[in-house]
Phi, psi and omega in degrees: 000147181286158189241117181265130181250123179263114178269121181215171183103261186087186181221040169253185180290348185256026184294307177300324183297311182300321186291324177295321174290320179296326174290336180284317182295314175311321178284341188254353171301135187288095180298353173278345179254322192217152178269139180234148185210146174268132179241115172276116183271112186225163182292343180258020172135184180246123194234123177281116182268117176213130189043057176067007180247160180249137179233121184299139176262121172288114190274357167273346182245334195053065184207160176215155176258111185247127171058043185072003178248121170300122182240123181251125182277138185259345186204150176240122174259119179271122178238027183272101180277128182082194181279138024255017193254298183293354181259354174100349187297312182293316172306322171300326175291312185296324179298319182289338178263354178079024184267121170293150181214166190275345198251191171309152179280184187299316185295313176294330177287324178301315182293315183286336187279335184264109194294325180295311183292325174301306185300312183297320174295325185269333171306318184289353185251006183073025170287131182279141179200163188294155181289148196220142172239160185221132177243132181238126184040238181258014182298145178290147182220155171259112184299306184304315178298316183288318176299323178290328176293316187256330180094171169239144357287164176216161178264134170244138183207148176292152183291337186231358182275161179245180181057022173078007175302139179070014183263145172221140168261117182256123180266323189245141179307319185280003170258007186295315185291321180300316178293326177294313185291323175297316179297328180288350172289348184250322184194150182287331178257134195243139168256129171254127192229144179287137164298118188245117187272120173185210184258125177271133185227163182216138180213141183257168183200144177220129175237128170229180181303325182243359185223136174214125185215113158276125185286176179288165179263138187251130175269133174247110195246090183259152180281339180284174178297331175202181183282069193268191181299317182296311182300327185284329196229358174260125186296142176083342177294328186225134176256113179263110183258120175232124002285163173294150173278064181236170178292155178303319179299313176300326176295320181299310183296328176289312184299314179298322179298307190301313176306311176301311182301320188292320173292318183295322181279339178083038177298165179214156181063200187272125177237147177236127179244133188253149177216161161248122178269120170237125173053037182087355183250128172279129177247125186304132169252300186194160176251140174255101184287339168235082189284157178303146181227024175284165186307317179268005178289166184305301189299317177300325179293323180285331175293319177292319185299325175295349181083020172255170177243163178304312190303307190293324172299316171299322174296327182284326171295312187281328183293332179299334181242340185263093182269000000 
């Protein structure tokens, strides 16, 4: 049988969330078809976790000696949220080794990881989205000019971080600099974005050569002011309702936008795309090229709502590239 390595962990703020996703994927890989191993990605190396022990992965061969047995991995299922997974770095390495993998390729990953690049590409294709201002590095900026463009309240967010780390909803001008400084703890490039009042939704999608499925739409209803890190990962703070309590026409528009965005960017594997619906129009927020896959994450809930299980969906993802 082929050996599947589930790559998880990483070295960003999303490390633990990634490990949660990786373990859930590991549990749902079809053991009748594949051997499956969890590989913890860390700055000091990649380590296969097997029967409670760690085995160093040879990155030149994508192999490890596990319990005295040489084991070469034939496929990588990526559960790496943030760098080095969602930014395309691991994909570039796997491409050089000729190892197939589950997620978007290097180019698509770089685009989706950088919110500015994604927005500019999609704006050129007529996708509706919030007004945006960009602050790069230590370049000077005019707070009044930015606020005039995007209005208050507005969102200040790092260009590349996930899980809402470093994000602030700013109501007052005198809180703007604090929000910039917080965002800079995650990235040196900052996005300031217009606040759009509406219904927040999220929708997964998977396309292969012989299978295409846009998942049900999930409505995100949180007790917090917005869908921040606490709202995403603290039980009871957010109600994720699938299918969303929106009209059939709004559902159709969201699912059509999801399918179109997937194709424009050239995505691969399971992707989740977020929107705000205002007055019947879905406004694009971001693409999650490696979405959360823990049991309570949005995509697994959408899969269950479709009457399918994780294993059959993972089989379709893996079979697309592992010939």
